[in-house]
BALORO-925953 format. One record per residue (C-alpha): x, y, z; residue number from 1. Coordinates in pm, 1 decimal, always signed. Example, Ala and Ser with C-alpha at 12.3 -4.5 7.8 and 13.67 -1.06 7.14 Angstrom:
SITE        px        py        pz  marke
SITE   +1230.0    -450.0    +780.0      1
SITE   +1367.0    -106.0    +714.0      2
***
This chain:
SITE        px        py        pz  marke
SITE      +0.0      +0.0      +0.0      1
SITE    +273.3    +241.9     +98.7      2
SITE    +465.1    +185.9    -224.0      3
SITE    +148.9    +239.4    -426.5      4
SITE     +87.6    +577.4    -264.2      5
SITE    +451.6    +675.9    -314.4      6
SITE    +413.6    +585.2    -682.8      7
SITE    +108.2    +810.0    -712.1      8
SITE    +295.9   +1099.6    -549.8      9
SITE    +595.6   +1048.0    -779.7     10
SITE    +368.5   +1054.1   -1083.4     11
SITE    +206.4   +1377.2    -960.8     12
SITE    +547.4   +1535.3    -903.9     13
SITE    +648.7   +1428.8   -1254.0     14
SITE    +351.0   +1618.7   -1393.0     15
SITE    +433.8   +1923.5   -1180.6     16
SITE    +787.5   +1914.0   -1315.6     17
SITE    +666.8   +1866.0   -1674.2     18
SITE    +454.6   +2179.5   -1635.1     19
SITE    +769.4   +2376.0   -1556.3     20
SITE    +667.6   +2448.1   -1197.7     21
SITE    +981.1   +2299.9   -1040.6     22
SITE   +1253.5   +2443.9   -1261.0     23
SITE   +1570.5   +2233.4   -1251.9     24
SITE   +1516.0   +2101.2    -900.7     25
SITE   +1555.9   +1724.2    -879.0     26
SITE   +1275.4   +1528.7    -714.5     27
SITE   +1399.7   +1391.2    -379.3     28
SITE   +1310.4   +1055.1    -230.0     29
SITE    +957.3   +1060.9     -93.7     30
SITE    +902.9    +991.7    +274.4     31
SITE    +558.5    +853.1    +353.8     32
SITE    +460.7    +789.0    +713.8     33
SITE    +166.3    +608.6    +867.7     34
SITE     -39.2    +862.1   +1061.6     35
SITE    -101.9    +803.8   +1430.5     36
SITE    -443.2    +971.5   +1433.7     37
SITE    -702.1    +859.1   +1173.8     38
SITE    -834.8   +1215.9   +1174.8     39
SITE    -524.4   +1297.4    +971.1     40
SITE    -581.9   +1014.3    +726.0     41
SITE    -389.8    +693.6    +674.4     42
SITE     -60.8    +825.8    +536.1     43
SITE    +116.1   +1161.9    +529.7     44
SITE    +415.1   +1302.5    +342.9     45
SITE    +635.0   +1605.2    +407.5     46
SITE    +762.2   +1624.0     +48.5     47
SITE    +625.0   +1976.3      +3.7     48
SITE    +828.5   +2100.8    +300.7     49
SITE   +1142.7   +1931.7    +170.0     50
SITE   +1095.4   +2098.4    -168.9     51
SITE   +1014.9   +2434.3      -9.4     52
SITE   +1376.0   +2516.4     +78.5     53
SITE   +1491.8   +2418.7    -269.9     54
SITE   +1221.4   +2604.5    -460.9     55
SITE   +1209.9   +2901.5    -220.6     56
SITE    +831.5   +2866.3    -221.5     57
SITE    +569.9   +2835.0     +52.5     58
SITE    +529.8   +2460.6    +130.2     59
SITE    +148.6   +2480.3    +132.7     60
SITE    +162.6   +2624.7    -218.8     61
SITE    +386.7   +2336.0    -328.6     62
SITE    +150.2   +2089.3    -160.0     63
SITE    -140.3   +2236.3    -359.5     64
SITE     +59.9   +2202.6    -682.8     65
SITE    +111.5   +1832.9    -604.3     66
SITE    -251.1   +1773.7    -501.1     67
SITE    -375.5   +1938.6    -822.4     68
SITE    -190.8   +1669.4   -1017.4     69
SITE    -327.6   +1373.6    -822.2     70
SITE    -594.7   +1157.9    -992.0     71
SITE    -938.7   +1311.6    -933.8     72
SITE   -1110.4    +975.2    -905.7     73
SITE    -839.2    +741.9    -784.3     74
SITE    -912.3    +377.0    -714.2     75
SITE    -712.7    +396.1    -391.5     76
SITE    -738.8    +747.4    -251.1     77
SITE   -1069.9    +865.0    -106.8     78
SITE    -951.6   +1220.0     -38.0     79
SITE    -641.6   +1430.0     +20.8     80
SITE    -590.7   +1713.9    +265.0     81
SITE    -318.2   +1972.5    +313.0     82
SITE    -246.0   +2014.1    +681.4     83
SITE     -30.3   +2231.5    +904.8     84
SITE    +275.9   +2385.0    +742.0     85
SITE    +241.0   +2169.1    +429.6     86
SITE    +182.5   +1803.2    +512.1     87
SITE     -22.9   +1612.1    +256.7     88
SITE    -258.6   +1362.0    +422.6     89
SITE    -400.4   +1069.4    +227.1     90
SITE    -725.7    +895.6    +315.4     91
SITE    -756.6    +545.4    +165.6     92
SITE   -1088.0    +403.9     +46.3     93
SITE   -1232.8    +143.8    +283.9     94
SITE   -1278.8    -113.9      +8.9     95
SITE    -904.3     -93.9     -62.3     96
SITE    -833.6    -226.7    +288.1     97
SITE   -1083.0    -508.2    +223.3     98
SITE    -910.1    -598.5    -102.7     99
SITE    -566.8    -590.0     +63.3    100
SITE    -665.3    -888.8    +276.8    101
SITE    -664.1   -1104.9     -36.5    102
SITE    -283.4   -1087.1     -37.5    103
SITE    -265.6   -1210.8    +322.5    104
SITE    -505.4   -1495.3    +246.8    105
SITE    -317.8   -1594.2     -69.1    106
SITE     +37.9   -1576.4     +68.2    107
SITE     -34.2   -1729.9    +409.3    108
SITE    +289.3   -1828.4    +585.8    109
SITE    +489.0   -1616.5    +339.2    110
SITE    +292.0   -1298.4    +401.5    111
SITE    +522.9   -1015.3    +505.8    112
SITE    +812.6   -1148.6    +298.4    113
SITE    +962.1    -957.1      +5.3    114
SITE   +1254.1    -963.0    -238.8    115
SITE   +1392.9    -623.4    -137.4    116
SITE   +1740.4    -768.3     -82.5    117
SITE   +1747.8    -928.4    -427.9    118
SITE   +1975.4   -1207.6    -310.3    119
SITE   +2258.7    -989.6    -178.5    120
SITE   +2492.0   -1179.7     +53.0    121
SITE   +2491.8   -1039.6    +404.9    122
SITE   +2687.4   -1153.9    +707.5    123
SITE   +2556.1   -1088.0   +1056.7    124
SITE   +2820.3   -1131.2   +1327.2    125
SITE   +2692.7   -1131.4   +1683.1    126
SITE   +2753.5   -1250.6   +2039.0    127
SITE   +3125.5   -1324.1   +1973.7    128
SITE   +3193.2   -1348.6   +2347.4    129
SITE   +3534.4   -1461.1   +2465.8    130
SITE   +3531.1   -1836.6   +2537.6    131
SITE   +3642.7   -1769.6   +2894.0    132
SITE   +3312.8   -1841.5   +3068.0    133
SITE   +2944.6   -1918.0   +3014.2    134
SITE   +2727.5   -1663.8   +2834.8    135
SITE   +2565.1   -1427.3   +3079.7    136
SITE   +2253.7   -1216.8   +3057.6    137
SITE   +2455.1    -930.5   +2909.7    138
SITE   +2532.8   -1143.5   +2602.3    139
SITE   +2172.9   -1255.7   +2558.9    140
SITE   +2037.3    -927.9   +2426.0    141
SITE   +2293.6    -914.8   +2146.5    142
SITE   +2221.2   -1280.6   +2069.2    143
SITE   +1849.9   -1230.2   +2010.0    144
SITE   +1898.5    -896.5   +1831.1    145
SITE   +2142.5   -1056.1   +1585.5    146
SITE   +1929.6   -1365.8   +1536.7    147
SITE   +1608.5   -1172.1   +1470.7    148
SITE   +1784.5    -926.3   +1239.3    149
SITE   +1908.0   -1225.6   +1040.1    150
SITE   +1549.4   -1359.4   +1025.1    151
SITE   +1419.1   -1023.1    +905.7    152
SITE   +1686.9    -990.7    +637.5    153
SITE   +1611.6   -1343.1    +515.2    154
SITE   +1242.4   -1250.4    +498.1    155
SITE   +1326.5    -948.7    +284.2    156
SITE   +1525.5   -1133.1     +20.2    157
SITE   +1884.6   -1135.0    +143.4    158
SITE   +2115.7   -1434.6    +164.4    159
SITE   +2221.7   -1428.6    +527.3    160
SITE   +2505.3   -1598.0    +713.8    161
SITE   +2513.1   -1592.6   +1094.2    162
SITE   +2866.0   -1585.8   +1235.6    163
SITE   +3024.0   -1605.8   +1580.3    164
SITE   +3379.2   -1469.2   +1611.0    165
SITE   +3571.6   -1671.9   +1869.6    166
SITE   +3819.4   -1446.7   +2049.4    167
SITE   +4054.8   -1736.3   +2120.3    168
SITE   +4383.2   -1547.2   +2092.6    169
SITE   +4539.9   -1299.8   +2333.6    170
SITE   +4598.6   -1247.8   +2701.4    171
SITE   +4245.2   -1338.9   +2815.7    172
SITE   +4300.9   -1693.3   +2689.0    173
SITE   +4631.5   -1716.7   +2876.1    174
SITE   +4447.9   -1606.3   +3191.7    175
SITE   +4183.5   -1871.8   +3132.5    176
SITE   +4443.3   -2148.3   +3112.7    177
SITE   +4624.8   -2015.0   +3416.8    178
SITE   +4298.1   -1993.6   +3612.6    179
SITE   +4218.7   -2359.2   +3548.6    180
SITE   +4576.7   -2464.9   +3622.3    181
SITE   +4574.9   -2286.9   +3959.2    182
SITE   +4244.7   -2451.5   +4055.7    183
SITE   +4399.9   -2780.8   +3946.0    184
SITE   +4689.8   -2716.9   +4184.3    185
SITE   +4452.1   -2612.8   +4460.7    186
SITE   +4226.7   -2920.3   +4433.1    187
SITE   +4535.1   -3145.8   +4439.7    188
SITE   +4648.5   -2987.9   +4768.6    189
SITE   +4910.1   -2736.1   +4660.3    190
SITE   +4913.9   -2404.6   +4849.0    191
SITE   +4825.5   -2133.6   +4599.3    192
SITE   +4737.1   -1764.0   +4605.7    193
SITE   +4472.1   -1721.9   +4340.2    194
SITE   +4540.7   -1398.3   +4144.0    195
SITE   +4260.1   -1141.2   +4107.9    196
SITE   +4329.3   -1129.4   +3733.5    197
SITE   +4217.2   -1491.2   +3700.7    198
SITE   +3861.0   -1609.9   +3641.1    199
SITE   +3702.0   -1716.1   +3965.6    200
SITE   +3367.5   -1871.4   +3878.6    201
SITE   +3276.1   -2221.9   +3990.8    202
SITE   +3295.5   -2338.5   +3629.2    203
SITE   +3676.3   -2301.6   +3650.1    204
SITE   +3687.2   -2554.2   +3935.1    205
SITE   +3456.4   -2786.8   +3741.9    206
SITE   +3693.2   -2786.4   +3444.5    207
SITE   +3993.5   -2844.1   +3671.5    208
SITE   +3817.7   -3142.9   +3832.6    209
SITE   +3741.5   -3286.7   +3488.6    210
SITE   +4110.1   -3266.9   +3395.2    211
SITE   +4204.2   -3438.0   +3721.8    212
SITE   +3956.1   -3719.8   +3653.9    213
SITE   +4104.9   -3764.1   +3310.5    214
SITE   +4477.0   -3693.7   +3365.5    215
SITE   +4516.6   -3714.5   +3745.8    216
SITE   +4818.6   -3519.2   +3876.1    217
SITE   +5055.5   -3554.9   +3582.5    218
SITE   +5093.4   -3176.0   +3540.7    219
SITE   +5195.8   -3100.5   +3900.3    220
SITE   +5567.8   -3128.2   +3838.9    221
SITE   +5579.0   -2958.7   +3499.5    222
SITE   +5655.0   -2590.1   +3438.7    223
SITE   +5357.0   -2355.3   +3415.3    224
SITE   +5456.5   -2216.5   +3075.5    225
SITE   +5467.0   -2571.0   +2938.9    226
SITE   +5119.2   -2675.5   +3053.3    227
SITE   +4915.2   -2355.7   +3035.4    228
SITE   +4851.3   -2398.3   +2656.8    229
SITE   +4698.1   -2740.0   +2725.3    230
SITE   +4478.6   -2604.7   +3005.6    231
SITE   +4377.7   -2311.8   +2784.1    232
SITE   +4273.0   -2529.1   +2491.4    233
SITE   +4095.3   -2780.4   +2712.0    234
SITE   +3897.8   -2512.9   +2898.0    235
SITE   +3816.6   -2316.0   +2582.0    236
SITE   +3678.4   -2627.9   +2410.9    237
SITE   +3450.9   -2709.5   +2705.4    238
SITE   +3330.9   -2351.4   +2743.4    239
SITE   +3266.1   -2310.3   +2371.8    240
SITE   +3065.4   -2634.1   +2365.7    241
SITE   +2858.7   -2497.6   +2654.8    242
SITE   +2810.1   -2167.1   +2473.5    243
SITE   +2683.1   -2348.1   +2164.3    244
SITE   +2441.8   -2554.3   +2372.5    245
SITE   +2311.8   -2248.7   +2560.1    246
SITE   +2259.4   -2059.8   +2235.6    247
SITE   +2078.3   -2355.6   +2082.4    248
SITE   +1842.8   -2368.9   +2380.9    249
SITE   +1787.3   -1996.8   +2326.1    250
SITE   +1693.6   -2059.8   +1963.6    251
SITE   +2017.4   -1922.6   +1818.3    252
SITE   +2218.5   -2136.4   +1574.6    253
SITE   +2519.9   -2005.6   +1383.7    254
SITE   +2629.1   -2096.9   +1033.6    255
SITE   +2995.2   -2049.8   +1122.9    256
SITE   +3212.3   -2019.9   +1432.1    257
SITE   +3520.9   -1828.7   +1315.1    258
SITE   +3838.8   -1867.9   +1521.5    259
SITE   +4052.9   -1557.6   +1571.8    260
SITE   +4358.1   -1785.4   +1567.2    261
SITE   +4305.6   -1856.0   +1197.7    262
SITE   +4382.2   -1490.9   +1123.4    263
SITE   +4736.8   -1541.9   +1247.3    264
SITE   +4809.7   -1848.9   +1035.7    265
SITE   +5088.5   -1790.5    +782.5    266
SITE   +5153.4   -1456.2    +953.9    267
SITE   +4821.6   -1331.0    +813.5    268
SITE   +4766.0   -1023.9   +1034.9    269
SITE   +5127.5    -909.4    +995.5    270
SITE   +5104.7    -937.8    +615.6    271
SITE   +4798.1    -713.0    +603.9    272
SITE   +4962.6    -459.2    +835.5    273
SITE   +5276.4    -451.4    +618.2    274
SITE   +5063.6    -384.5    +310.4    275
SITE   +4886.4     -99.5    +486.9    276
SITE   +5221.3     +38.5    +602.7    277
SITE   +5355.6     +32.7    +246.5    278
SITE   +5049.0    +228.4    +136.7    279
SITE   +5113.7    +491.7    +402.8    280
SITE   +4823.0    +406.5    +632.1    281
SITE   +5047.2    +281.0    +914.3    282
SITE   +5353.6    +450.3   +1059.5    283
SITE   +5596.8    +361.4   +1338.1    284
SITE   +5688.3    +577.5   +1632.5    285
SITE   +5912.6    +476.2   +1923.6    286
SITE   +5859.9    +107.9   +1856.8    287
SITE   +5479.2    +129.9   +1826.8    288
SITE   +5286.5     +95.1   +1499.7    289
SITE   +5002.8    +343.8   +1449.8    290
SITE   +4715.8    +345.1   +1201.0    291
SITE   +4641.3    +688.8   +1049.0    292
SITE   +4271.5    +673.4   +1133.0    293
SITE   +4263.2   +1054.9   +1157.3    294
SITE   +4289.0   +1059.3    +778.7    295
SITE   +3941.1    +905.0    +776.4    296
SITE   +3777.8   +1125.5   +1038.6    297
SITE   +3887.0    +962.1   +1364.8    298
SITE   +3978.2   +1189.2   +1656.8    299
SITE   +4323.9   +1032.8   +1694.5    300
SITE   +4542.9    +766.9   +1537.3    301
SITE   +4516.3    +414.1   +1678.2    302
SITE   +4776.1    +158.9   +1784.3    303
SITE   +4785.7    -161.9   +1581.2    304
SITE   +5107.7    -313.2   +1719.0    305
SITE   +5233.3    -247.7   +2072.2    306
SITE   +5596.0    -191.4   +2165.8    307
SITE   +5624.2    -554.1   +2277.0    308
SITE   +5529.5    -664.6   +1924.5    309
SITE   +5178.0    -782.8   +2011.3    310
SITE   +4901.3    -674.9   +1770.7    311
SITE   +4598.5    -501.6   +1922.1    312
SITE   +4233.8    -605.6   +1889.3    313
SITE   +4202.4    -337.6   +1621.7    314
SITE   +4470.2    -505.7   +1409.6    315
SITE   +4288.8    -839.3   +1431.2    316
SITE   +3956.2    -671.5   +1351.1    317
SITE   +4100.4    -521.0   +1033.7    318
SITE   +4220.4    -863.5    +922.2    319
SITE   +3891.7   -1027.0   +1018.9    320
SITE   +3678.4    -781.1    +823.9    321
SITE   +3904.6    -808.2    +522.2    322
SITE   +3844.8   -1184.1    +542.7    323
SITE   +3468.5   -1125.3    +550.1    324
SITE   +3463.5    -927.7    +227.5    325
SITE   +3702.1   -1169.9     +58.6    326
SITE   +3439.5   -1438.7    +125.3    327
SITE   +3197.7   -1247.9     -98.0    328
SITE   +2973.1   -1062.5    +143.1    329
SITE   +2849.8    -736.5      -3.0    330
SITE   +2722.9    -613.2    +330.3    331
SITE   +2845.2    -688.3    +682.5    332
SITE   +2656.1    -622.2   +1006.6    333
SITE   +2826.1    -634.2   +1346.4    334
SITE   +2621.3    -649.1   +1666.5    335
SITE   +2838.4    -499.2   +1938.7    336
SITE   +2797.3    -394.2   +2299.3    337
SITE   +2759.3     -23.8   +2367.3    338
SITE   +3108.6     -17.4   +2522.5    339
SITE   +3247.9     -55.5   +2168.6    340
SITE   +3116.6    +284.3   +2061.3    341
SITE   +3470.3    +418.7   +2022.1    342
SITE   +3545.6    +152.2   +1763.0    343
SITE   +3298.3    +278.7   +1501.5    344
SITE   +3518.8    +540.9   +1339.8    345
SITE   +3837.7    +336.9   +1350.8    346
SITE   +3668.7     +34.7   +1192.8    347
SITE   +3531.8    +257.2    +916.9    348
SITE   +3884.4    +391.9    +865.9    349
SITE   +4027.2     +42.1    +843.9    350
SITE   +3777.4     -65.3    +579.0    351
SITE   +3831.5    +244.4    +367.6    352
SITE   +4207.0    +197.9    +383.7    353
SITE   +4155.6    -156.1    +254.3    354
SITE   +3956.2     -15.7     -37.8    355
SITE   +3602.5    -100.4     +78.4    356
SITE   +3304.4    +134.0     +99.3    357
SITE   +3239.3    +279.3    +442.8    358
SITE   +2869.5    +191.1    +412.1    359
SITE   +2951.1    -176.6    +348.2    360
SITE   +2974.7    -215.5    +726.3    361
SITE   +2684.7    -150.3    +960.3    362
SITE   +2744.2    -165.3   +1334.5    363
SITE   +2447.7    -202.6   +1568.5    364
SITE   +2528.8    -107.4   +1926.0    365
SITE   +2332.2    -286.1   +2196.5    366
SITE   +2293.3    -111.7   +2529.9    367
SITE   +2332.7    -282.1   +2864.9    368
SITE   +2075.5    -501.6   +3035.1    369
SITE   +1989.4    -452.4   +3400.9    370
SITE   +1860.9    -773.7   +3550.0    371
SITE   +1624.3    -725.2   +3841.1    372
SITE   +1533.3    -978.8   +4105.0    373
SITE   +1311.8    -863.7   +4388.7    374
SITE   +1366.2    -505.7   +4275.6    375
SITE   +1742.7    -530.6   +4327.7    376
SITE   +2006.0    -535.8   +4050.0    377
SITE   +2192.2    -861.9   +4000.0    378
SITE   +2567.4    -832.1   +3938.8    379
SITE   +2717.3    -968.2   +3619.0    380
SITE   +3097.4    -981.6   +3649.9    381
SITE   +3246.2   -1277.4   +3461.3    382
SITE   +3584.7   -1258.8   +3634.3    383
SITE   +3445.9   -1248.7   +3989.1    384
SITE   +3203.8   -1528.0   +3906.5    385
SITE   +2907.1   -1322.2   +4031.6    386
SITE   +2684.8   -1336.3   +3725.0    387
SITE   +2357.2   -1479.3   +3605.2    388
SITE   +2404.9   -1702.6   +3303.5    389
SITE   +2188.9   -1707.8   +2993.0    390
SITE   +2103.9   -2069.9   +3072.3    391
SITE   +1973.5   -1975.8   +3418.2    392
SITE   +1747.0   -1709.3   +3273.9    393
SITE   +1610.5   -1934.0   +2999.5    394
SITE   +1552.0   -2213.0   +3252.2    395
SITE   +1365.4   -1973.2   +3481.0    396
SITE   +1146.8   -1772.7   +3240.8    397
SITE   +1154.2   -1982.2   +2921.2    398
SITE   +1295.6   -1915.5   +2575.4    399
SITE    +993.2   -1724.9   +2446.5    400
SITE    +971.3   -1478.8   +2733.9    401
SITE   +1347.8   -1422.2   +2732.0    402
SITE   +1366.9   -1353.9   +2358.4    403
SITE   +1060.8   -1131.0   +2352.2    404
SITE   +1165.3    -921.9   +2651.3    405
SITE   +1508.0    -852.8   +2503.7    406
SITE   +1334.2    -698.2   +2201.6    407
SITE   +1100.2    -472.2   +2397.6    408
SITE   +1323.1    -165.3   +2360.7    409
SITE   +1534.8      -8.0   +2090.6    410
SITE   +1884.6    -154.5   +2088.4    411
SITE   +2032.1    +188.1   +2168.9    412
SITE   +1822.4    +212.4   +2488.4    413
SITE   +1914.2     +42.1   +2818.3    414
SITE   +1684.7    -244.5   +2912.2    415
SITE   +1551.2    -352.9   +3250.3    416
SITE   +1471.5    -724.7   +3249.6    417
SITE   +1222.2    -808.8   +3521.9    418
SITE   +1240.8   -1182.9   +3587.3    419
SITE    +918.2   -1193.7   +3786.1    420
SITE    +719.8   -1005.6   +3521.4    421
SITE    +856.7   -1233.7   +3248.3    422
SITE    +707.9   -1533.4   +3431.1    423
SITE    +363.4   -1386.5   +3493.0    424
SITE     +64.2   -1520.6   +3302.3    425
SITE    -114.6   -1187.2   +3294.8    426
SITE    -170.1    -905.4   +3048.5    427
SITE    +116.2    -719.5   +3216.5    428
SITE    +356.6    -967.7   +3058.5    429
SITE    +403.2    -859.6   +2693.3    430
SITE    +484.1   -1201.7   +2548.3    431
SITE    +193.9   -1364.2   +2733.0    432
SITE     -36.7   -1087.1   +2608.8    433
SITE     +61.2   -1153.0   +2245.6    434
SITE     +68.4   -1533.4   +2267.3    435
SITE    -268.7   -1533.5   +2442.3    436
SITE    -412.6   -1333.4   +2151.5    437
SITE    -296.2   -1606.4   +1914.3    438
SITE    -429.5   -1884.0   +2138.0    439
SITE    -764.2   -1707.7   +2182.1    440
SITE    -809.9   -1668.6   +1805.3    441
SITE    -721.0   -2034.9   +1754.2    442
SITE    -986.9   -2118.9   +2014.4    443
SITE   -1244.6   -1907.0   +1829.5    444
SITE   -1171.5   -2089.8   +1504.8    445
SITE   -1201.6   -2428.4   +1678.4    446
SITE   -1539.1   -2325.1   +1821.5    447
SITE   -1648.2   -2206.8   +1477.3    448
SITE   -1548.4   -2543.1   +1328.8    449
SITE   -1750.5   -2721.3   +1598.2    450
SITE   -2051.5   -2517.2   +1489.1    451
SITE   -2008.4   -2608.9   +1125.0    452
SITE   -1819.2   -2305.0    +996.9    453
SITE   -1522.7   -2367.3    +767.4    454
SITE   -1270.3   -2083.8    +749.0    455
SITE   -1359.4   -1916.4    +417.9    456
SITE   -1121.8   -1783.2    +153.8    457
SITE   -1113.0   -1420.5     +41.7    458
SITE   -1363.7   -1457.4    -243.0    459
SITE   -1614.2   -1645.2     -28.4    460
SITE   -1708.4   -1366.6    +217.2    461
SITE   -1874.4   -1025.9    +206.7    462
SITE   -1622.9    -801.1    +380.4    463
SITE   -1850.4    -496.9    +345.3    464
SITE   -2034.2    -640.9    +646.3    465
SITE   -1733.5    -552.5    +862.1    466
SITE   -1842.9    -197.2    +934.6    467
SITE   -1722.8    -144.5   +1290.9    468
SITE   -1438.3    +107.4   +1334.9    469
SITE   -1242.8    -160.9   +1524.6    470
SITE   -1268.6    -395.7   +1226.3    471
SITE   -1141.3    -134.6    +984.6    472
SITE    -854.6     -51.1   +1222.2    473
SITE    -762.0    -419.9   +1240.8    474
SITE    -764.2    -451.3    +861.8    475
SITE    -537.6    -148.6    +823.6    476
SITE    -292.3    -287.2   +1077.6    477
SITE    -283.1    -631.1    +915.3    478
SITE    -207.8    -495.9    +568.4    479
SITE     +80.3    -287.7    +703.1    480
SITE    +275.7    -587.8    +829.1    481
SITE    +500.0    -610.9    +516.8    482
SITE    +584.0    -240.6    +560.6    483
SITE    +686.9    -306.2    +920.1    484
SITE    +915.1    -595.4    +821.2    485
SITE   +1073.9    -398.6    +535.9    486
SITE   +1130.6     -94.7    +757.4    487
SITE   +1284.0    -311.4   +1031.7    488
SITE   +1526.5    -456.7    +774.6    489
SITE   +1622.4    -116.0    +635.4    490
SITE   +1673.7     +44.3    +975.8    491
SITE   +1816.9    -272.1   +1139.8    492
SITE   +1561.8    -229.6   +1418.5    493
SITE   +1404.2    -560.3   +1524.7    494
SITE   +1208.6    -392.7   +1805.5    495
SITE    +966.5    -265.0   +1540.8    496
SITE    +820.6    -615.6   +1520.9    497
SITE    +750.6    -636.4   +1893.3    498
SITE    +600.6    -285.5   +1894.6    499
SITE    +373.8    -386.9   +1606.8    500
SITE    +276.7    -712.4   +1779.8    501
SITE    +192.5    -535.1   +2104.4    502
SITE     -34.3    -292.1   +1919.1    503
SITE    -194.8    -568.1   +1713.6    504
SITE    -266.0    -781.8   +2020.5    505
SITE    -417.3    -479.4   +2192.8    506
SITE    -645.2    -412.8   +1895.3    507
SITE    -759.0    -774.7   +1897.0    508
SITE    -827.5    -795.4   +2270.3    509
SITE   -1029.9    -472.8   +2256.8    510
SITE   -1226.7    -601.5   +1958.4    511
SITE   -1289.8    -941.2   +2118.7    512
SITE   -1416.0    -782.0   +2439.7    513
SITE   -1665.5    -573.4   +2239.4    514
SITE   -1782.6    -801.7   +1957.8    515
SITE   -1908.2   -1157.3   +1916.0    516
SITE   -1727.1   -1326.8   +1632.4    517
SITE   -1979.1   -1611.3   +1612.4    518
SITE   -2339.7   -1490.8   +1603.4    519
SITE   -2681.3   -1583.0   +1459.5    520
SITE   -2593.5   -1391.4   +1141.4    521
SITE   -2410.0   -1653.7    +933.0    522
SITE   -2280.6   -1407.6    +671.8    523
SITE   -2139.9   -1173.0    +936.4    524
SITE   -1995.7   -1469.7   +1126.0    525
SITE   -1817.1   -1593.3    +814.7    526
SITE   -1672.5   -1245.8    +749.2    527
SITE   -1547.9   -1220.2   +1106.5    528
SITE   -1403.7   -1572.5   +1100.8    529
SITE   -1215.0   -1477.4    +786.2    530
SITE   -1079.8   -1163.6    +958.1    531
SITE    -973.9   -1367.5   +1262.6    532
SITE    -790.5   -1618.2   +1044.9    533
SITE    -606.1   -1334.1    +868.3    534
SITE    -510.2   -1196.8   +1208.3    535
SITE    -388.0   -1542.1   +1312.1    536
SITE    -162.7   -1558.2   +1003.4    537
SITE      -1.6   -1221.3   +1078.1    538
SITE     +50.4   -1294.5   +1447.1    539
SITE    +209.6   -1630.5   +1366.8    540
SITE    +434.5   -1491.3   +1090.8    541
SITE    +554.0   -1210.0   +1314.6    542
SITE    +621.6   -1438.4   +1610.3    543
SITE    +814.3   -1672.8   +1381.4    544
SITE   +1047.4   -1388.5   +1280.1    545
SITE   +1108.9   -1323.5   +1649.2    546
SITE   +1181.5   -1690.0   +1712.0    547
SITE    +889.4   -1705.5   +1955.7    548
SITE    +627.3   -1981.5   +1950.8    549
SITE    +264.4   -1918.8   +1854.9    550
SITE     +62.2   -2151.1   +2084.6    551
SITE    -289.9   -2262.0   +1989.3    552
SITE    -376.4   -2327.8   +2354.9    553
SITE    -268.3   -2164.0   +2681.3    554
***
């Protein structure tokens, strides 16, 4: 619907231009928004105000020029109004909303999908937590955001690959191996002072005990530097296996787990840095190698190799992203924690220095989660061991409630996760509210079947019988679902789907509390059954994109 209105506006602007009323001014992209208040129509555009500054003309005058070129008796538009400083409001004919339901009925489980992406290959990299401990609640938000974004991009015609970057190189891995080794010593009776820099969670002891059961005390008499690599690899393998299992239980499955260590094979990172140095992007100063990120808009140059010869995370990230594009991805999306905000400009600089477009990388920053239990914050420090794991949360509130709640806010807004609310079976719990709408509709359709009504197809009902304002509002919302999915893909904002679902469930519950779907009027009953089935399709398709179940009974 939205694209059809935009096409009508573009045609009108073309006629205005052909009449010589726009001079040499190019026609900009048209922004069309869904109005919040039906008094202002169904859609509104600010195109006249955008053109006003370019044409040096009053925006209301430009709006009138556009409206004068709109079809007088359109098959879609009932009327057009100029409002405020120059908005153009469009009112859509009621029968158009009726006809739009045919597409929902015909496409069924594929309704809301599109080919916007035209098969472009996109990589979504998310979670990518160090394999030094179980995933905690702080990782969970990024996990569901990345997973749902991948679902949305798939639904809009992209080829999507989900990837987890394993940070299995560097000092944190050495500390992991040392942590397990020291617990190994401790369990076997050796006096040890456990360093604060080591990981102190109970899982470290569990891994040490497993090594003892398997290898006994054979490492007690060997030098630390000799055995730490073994303890590191052993612990990392166990932790990564646990991470994969936890993610699977959370409904998140990756296409590829990419090891950071592979970047260093055949001196790979060093080779890339030498090439960049030869091209003048890297310089050396007092034994440190610096990347000239200021040449690409960064506030200061960044270190890529420290004085001790160790490459920084930034150096590895440059190599990793080069690897991504060499694998044929035309577009790369990184889901990062908000603490990585300072990396945006330097990563853009790195890509441009390698010869890639700055807009070929999109970084979505995910703000922190505050977990509440009994109104008090729960700490989440991996090193101290005082954290709530993803597995604990999923076990307590369930996969559906966990996923849905993590998508209840914009990714750039902090999120409070209330464990008690997530478990409630009341309308105060958003996921319950939406799932109950689906279950209630399924119950209505079962009751209708018991009374001899078969769910009709589009051409078998008289939708003009649906005259209540609530019914028209429902129809408008249902036909806008593809717009919501497309907009979520373009903006990389998965929360748009939960916002839409919340509104849709609210519309349904209000309608159900006011109207009887099954009545003595068979024709009206059939029309309302058809509408309920269309609503069921949209609820189910939306929940599927979120990775949340759509129960028929609750």
